[in-house]
N, C-alpha and C positions, 0 to 999 in steps of 0.2 A: 593614317595615325590619328587624325582628328576624329574620324568616324568611330574608330575603336574606342577612343576615350569617351565619346558621347554615349556609346552603347554601354560601356562599363559603368559610367556615372549614372545613367538613367536606370540601370538595372537595380541599383541599390534601393531607391525609393519604391520601385515597383515591388521588390521582394518584401520590404518592410510593410508596404501597403497591403499586400496579400495576407501577411501574418496578422496585421491589425484587424483586417476584415474577418479572418478566421477566428481570432480571439473574441471579437465582438459577437460573432454568430454563436459561439459556444456559451458566451455570457448570456445571450438571449435565451438559449435552451435552458440554462439554469434558472433564469428569472421566470420563464414560462412554467416550468415544473413547480417552482415554489409558489407561484401565483395560483396555479391549479390546486395545489395541496391546501392552500389557505382558503380559497373560495369554496372548496368542497367540504371544508370542515375537518380534513384529515390532519391539518397542522393547526392545532388549537393552542394559542399562547396563553389562554386563560388557565390552562393546566398548571402554569407556573405558580399561580396563586395557591395551589393545593399543596405546595411544598411546605411541610411543617418540620421535617427532620432533615435539616441542612447538613447534619453530620454525614448523611449518605452522599451528598454532593461533594463534600470535602474528601471523603473516602474514595469516591469515584475519580476525583481529580488526582489523588495519590496513585491509584491503580493505573490511570491513564498515563501519568508521567513515568511510572515504572515500566509500562509497556513500550514507551518510547526510548528509554535508556537501555533496557535489557538487550535489544537487538544489536547494540553497539559491540558487545562482547562477541556475539555470534559472527558479525562481519569481520571483526578483528581476528577471530579464530580462522576464518576462511582465508584471510590475507596471509596469515602465517603458514597455512597449508600450501599456499602458492609461493612461499618463500619471499614474500614482499614485506619490506620493513616499513612499518608505520606505527607511530606511537598511539597509545589508546586515546589520548586527548585529541590528536589529529583525526582519528577515526570518529570520535565524538563530534568534532567540529563539522566534518563532512556529512555525517548522518544528519546533523541539525540543519545543514544547508539543504539537504534533500527534503526535510520536513517543511522548511520555509518555502522552498520552490514549489512544493505541492499545492500551496495556497493559490499560486498563479497558473501553473501548468495544467494542461488537461488531464483529468483522472488522477487518482492517488498515485498511480505508477509513474506519473510524470516526475515525481521527486527522485525516482531511481535514475532517470536520465541525467538529471542535474548531478546526482551523486557519482554516476559513472564518469561524467565529464570532469569533475574535480579530481576523481581518482586517477584518470589518465594524465592530468596535469602533474599530479604528485609522483606518478610512476611513468615518466616519458619513455623509458626503455623496456617497459613491460605492460604496455597499454591493454593488450588483449587479456592478459591474465588478471589485470586489475578490474576490467569490465566484467569478466566472468564471475568474479567474487560478488559483485553487486547483484547480478541476476540469479546466481545460485542462492544467494541470501534471500531474495524475493521468492524464489521457487520453493525453498524450504519453509518459509513463513506461510505461504498460501497452502501448501500441501498439508502441513500440520494443523492449520486452521480448519481445512475441509475434513481432516481426520477427526477432530473434536466434534464437528457437526455430524459426521456420519455415525460415530459411536453413540452420540445422543439420539440420533434418528433411529438407529436400530433398537435402542432401548424403548423408544416410543412405539415403534412398530410391534414389538413384543408385548407391550402393555395394552395397546389398542389406541387407535387414533382415527380421525376422519379421513375420507378419501383425498380431500384437498391437502391436508397435512402430509399424507403419505406421498403425494406428488412432489411436494417440496423436499421431503426426505430422500426420495429416490433421485431427484435432481442433484442433491448434494453428493450422494453416493456415486452417481455417474461422473460428476465433476472430479471427485477424488480418483476414480478409476482412470480418467483421462490424464490427470496430473501425474498419477503413478506411472502410467505407461510412458508419458513424456520423459520423466526422470530416468526410467529404465533404459529407454532407447538412446537417451543422451549419453549415459554412462557405459552402455554396452559398446564394445569396440567396433563390431561389424556395422551396426546401425549408425554410429557416430561418424564412421568413415564415409558412409554414403551421404550423410547430411553435410559433411564438410566439403564434399565436392560441389555443392551448390553455392559455396562462398567463393569470393575472389581468392586466387592463389596466395596473395600476400598475407591473408589472414589464416590460411589453413594450418600452417606449421605451428604458429603460436597457440592457436586454439586447441590443436591436437595435443600439444605438450601440456596445456592447462588441464584438459580433461583427463590426461594420464595421471596427473598429480592427484586428482580427486579419486581415481580408481585405486591408487596406491594407499589411500588413507580411508578405507571403507569404515573402519571402526570409529574414526573421528567423525565421519559424516553421520553415522548413526547417533553418536553423542550430540552432534549439532542439531540433528532432527529432534531428539528428545528435549533438548534445551529450547527448541522452537515451540514445542508444546507448552512449556512453562511460560514463554513470552506471550503466547496467545491466550493462555488462561487469564493473565492479568488484563489483557485487552478486552476479552469477553466480559470479565468481571466489571469493568467500567460501565459497559452498557447496562448490565443487570442492576447495578447500584443506582444508576440514573433512573431506571424504570421504577425501582422501589421508592426513590425520593419523590417521584411524581404520583405516588399512591397506587401503583400497580402491584399486583401480587405475583411478582416475578419468581420463577422457579426453573428447574432444569429444562422444562419444555421449551422455554423461550430462548435457551441457548442455541436451539436448532436454527433459529432465524438469522443469528448474527453472522456466521461465516458467509452466507450468500449476500448479506447486506454489505459486508466489507469487500467482497469480490465485485459486486455491482458498483461500489464506490470507486473502483479502479478503472472502470470503463471510460476511455478518453473522449467524452462528448461534451464535457463542461469543465471549467476551471476547478481543479481539486475534486472533481466528481460532485460538485455542489448541485443539489436538486435531484440528481440521479440516486444517490445514497438515501436521501430522505424519502423519495418515492418508493424505492425498494423496501425501506424500513417500514413505511406506513402499511404496505400491503402484506409483507411477510410477518411482521409482528401481530397484525390483526388476525392472520390465519391461526396464530397460536395464543390468541386471547388478550393481546395488549392493544389498546386503542391509540396510544400516543407514540407509535413507532417512529413517525416522521420527526416529532419533537425530540425524541431520545437521540436519534442520529444527529440532529442539528446541534444539540447541546454538547455531544461528544466532539463534534467537528469544531465548535467554538472553543472548547477546551484545548483541542490540539493546536489551534491557531494561537491562543493565548500563551501556551507553553513554547511554541516554535519561534515566534517572532522575537520576544525578549531573549530567548536562548541564543539566537543567531547573533544578536548585538553583543551579548555578554561573552560568548565563546570566541567570536572572531577577534574583536579588540583591535587588531592591527589594520592599518589602512589598506594594505595589499590584499588582505583576506576579504575586506569589505568589497573591494573591486571585483573579486572573484565571485562573490555572492550576486552582485548586480549583473555580471556577465552571464552567470548561470541562469538567472531568472529571465533574462532577455533571450 
């Protein structure tokens, strides 16, 4: 009995120690990438002195905030599709928890894990259906974003572009194809049944019922996807407006780089994708004629942090909700 107690007790600090080491390692990755960008001149803060039209910065902030609020309705719609009762303000609070957690968790998608965790706590009798709404919400967001990039890319291919630009365009189109195939296979009964067999039996029934609810609401799914395009237009606009504020001649061409930048920002190798998104932005925007790509991504990131942190404090309010936020981030 004593031995068991010692093993269980000693396991806690070991587990937390490994998590801390992993977090510090990912923080070093972010610091290394940002240092490289700065030393190579790809992240030039002197460009901030060129800002003369601050109205574009304020407008970019407004579009960024809009792009953070609009997805709340999309998720709330998905929750209703799964017959889960949740007030819009509660959905807003949990979405903002996800934004707040993204600052600390690896990759931008880390916020989805925090959001899924709080959704499970809110729906203890329908955990699998609640989790499915979070990841379907993310899937529709990314798919519609890649669609915007692919449409822009096809326009550029028809108009004429460099071979390097064409490579980026085809990469976006391939990513869209993979995402489309994934959504189709997930919603197609035969393929989803095969995929469900790979999961533990205790999850199979609940997830199968959840997928069936989506299949029975195909028109609503189409409407949600179209709404996702609107959400992403506001997100893309925030990047373009920041580029214009920095003195760049942003146009439709530069829209091509943004979807891949956002996807790269979701790669879980650093807290919140810090450094990864800036590196991808620096390279991709440069391919399409903008020199301050890293700074553009960094400014949008800082705007997201500014909006998310006070938003959590203001929306949660209650002590028990604050405890949930702390538990989520840890």
